[in-house]
MIPATI-669266 format. One line per field, with one value per residue: residue number from 1; y, z, x of N, C-alpha, C in turn; residue in one letter. Coordinates in steps of 0.2 Angstrom, whole numbers, plus 5000, padded with zeros to 4 digits. Example, Ala and Ser with C-alpha at 12.3 -4.5 7.8 and 13.67 -1.06 7.14 Angstrom:
2
pos = 1_2
nyy = 4972_4989
nzz = 5039_5035
nxx = 5066_5064
cayy = 4978_4995
cazz = 5039_5036
caxx = 5062_5068
cyy = 4984_5000
czz = 5039_5039
cxx = 5066_5064
code = a_s
end
This chain:
63
pos = 1_2_3_4_5_6_7_8_9_10_11_12_13_14_15_16_17_18_19_20_21_22_23_24_25_26_27_28_29_30_31_32_33_34_35_36_37_38_39_40_41_42_43_44_45_46_47_48_49_50_51_52_53_54_55_56_57_58_59_60_61_62_63
nyy = 5050_5046_5044_5038_5049_5060_5071_5076_5073_5082_5086_5094_5090_5076_5078_5085_5076_5066_5073_5075_5062_5058_5068_5063_5050_5052_5060_5074_5090_5100_5096_5095_5104_5095_5083_5087_5084_5070_5069_5077_5069_5057_5062_5065_5052_5045_5053_5049_5036_5036_5043_5034_5023_5028_5030_5017_5009_5002_5006_4998_4999_5011_5020
nzz = 5511_5509_5515_5531_5533_5526_5522_5509_5493_5482_5464_5463_5475_5472_5461_5466_5475_5466_5459_5469_5471_5458_5458_5469_5465_5453_5457_5454_5456_5447_5431_5418_5402_5392_5398_5402_5396_5397_5411_5415_5409_5416_5429_5426_5423_5435_5443_5437_5439_5453_5456_5450_5459_5471_5468_5467_5478_5493_5508_5523_5529_5523_5508
nxx = 4865_4852_4835_4834_4843_4844_4831_4827_4835_4843_4846_4857_4864_4867_4875_4886_4891_4895_4905_4914_4918_4924_4934_4942_4945_4952_4962_4963_4959_4954_4953_4966_4965_4965_4960_4947_4935_4933_4934_4922_4912_4913_4909_4896_4891_4893_4884_4872_4871_4871_4859_4850_4852_4848_4835_4830_4834_4827_4821_4818_4802_4800_4797
cayy = 5055_5043_5044_5044_5053_5066_5072_5076_5073_5086_5085_5097_5085_5071_5080_5087_5069_5063_5077_5073_5055_5059_5071_5058_5044_5054_5064_5080_5094_5102_5092_5099_5105_5088_5078_5090_5080_5063_5071_5079_5063_5053_5065_5063_5044_5044_5056_5045_5029_5038_5044_5027_5019_5031_5029_5010_5006_5001_5006_4994_5003_5017_5019
cazz = 5507_5508_5521_5536_5534_5522_5520_5502_5490_5476_5459_5465_5480_5468_5456_5471_5477_5460_5457_5474_5469_5452_5460_5473_5461_5447_5460_5451_5458_5441_5426_5412_5396_5387_5401_5404_5393_5401_5418_5415_5407_5422_5434_5424_5423_5442_5445_5434_5443_5460_5456_5449_5465_5476_5466_5467_5484_5497_5515_5526_5532_5519_5500
caxx = 4860_4846_4832_4832_4849_4842_4824_4827_4841_4842_4851_4864_4867_4870_4881_4891_4894_4898_4911_4919_4920_4928_4940_4946_4948_4957_4968_4963_4953_4951_4957_4969_4960_4965_4956_4941_4929_4933_4932_4915_4908_4914_4905_4889_4890_4892_4878_4866_4871_4869_4852_4847_4853_4844_4828_4829_4834_4821_4823_4813_4797_4799_4798
cyy = 5052_5044_5038_5049_5060_5066_5072_5077_5077_5084_5088_5093_5079_5073_5082_5081_5066_5067_5076_5067_5055_5062_5066_5053_5046_5058_5071_5084_5097_5099_5097_5099_5098_5083_5081_5086_5073_5064_5072_5073_5058_5056_5064_5056_5042_5047_5052_5039_5031_5039_5038_5023_5022_5030_5022_5007_5007_5001_5003_4999_5010_5015_5025
czz = 5507_5515_5525_5537_5531_5520_5512_5499_5483_5470_5460_5470_5477_5464_5461_5473_5472_5458_5463_5473_5464_5454_5464_5469_5456_5450_5457_5454_5452_5436_5421_5407_5392_5391_5403_5402_5397_5408_5419_5413_5413_5428_5432_5424_5431_5445_5443_5438_5450_5460_5455_5456_5470_5475_5467_5474_5489_5504_5519_5530_5528_5512_5497
cxx = 4853_4842_4834_4838_4847_4834_4823_4834_4840_4847_4857_4868_4871_4876_4887_4895_4898_4905_4916_4922_4925_4935_4945_4949_4953_4963_4968_4957_4950_4956_4960_4964_4960_4961_4949_4935_4928_4931_4924_4910_4908_4909_4897_4887_4889_4886_4872_4866_4869_4862_4848_4847_4848_4836_4826_4829_4828_4824_4817_4808_4796_4799_4795
code = m_r_p_p_f_a_d_e_v_t_e_d_d_v_r_a_a_a_l_q_y_v_r_k_i_s_g_f_r_e_p_a_a_h_n_a_e_a_f_e_e_a_v_e_a_v_a_r_a_t_a_e_l_l_e_r_i_e_v_r_g_r_r
end
C-alpha cells in the first residue's frame, strides 16, 4: 500500500485492509451480535495503527 506500490493510500484502503486482517484473525466474515463491538473496535485499532505506520515509515529516496 505504500509508495512505490501505490501512489495514494486512502482511508478506505486502510479500513479495507484492517477489516480483512480482523476477519482473517477472528475467523469470522461478520461477527455475531454479541461480538460486533469487539470486532469493530479491533478494525478501528488496526486501521489507526496502519495509518500511523504508513505516515511514519520512510522509504529511501522518498518522503
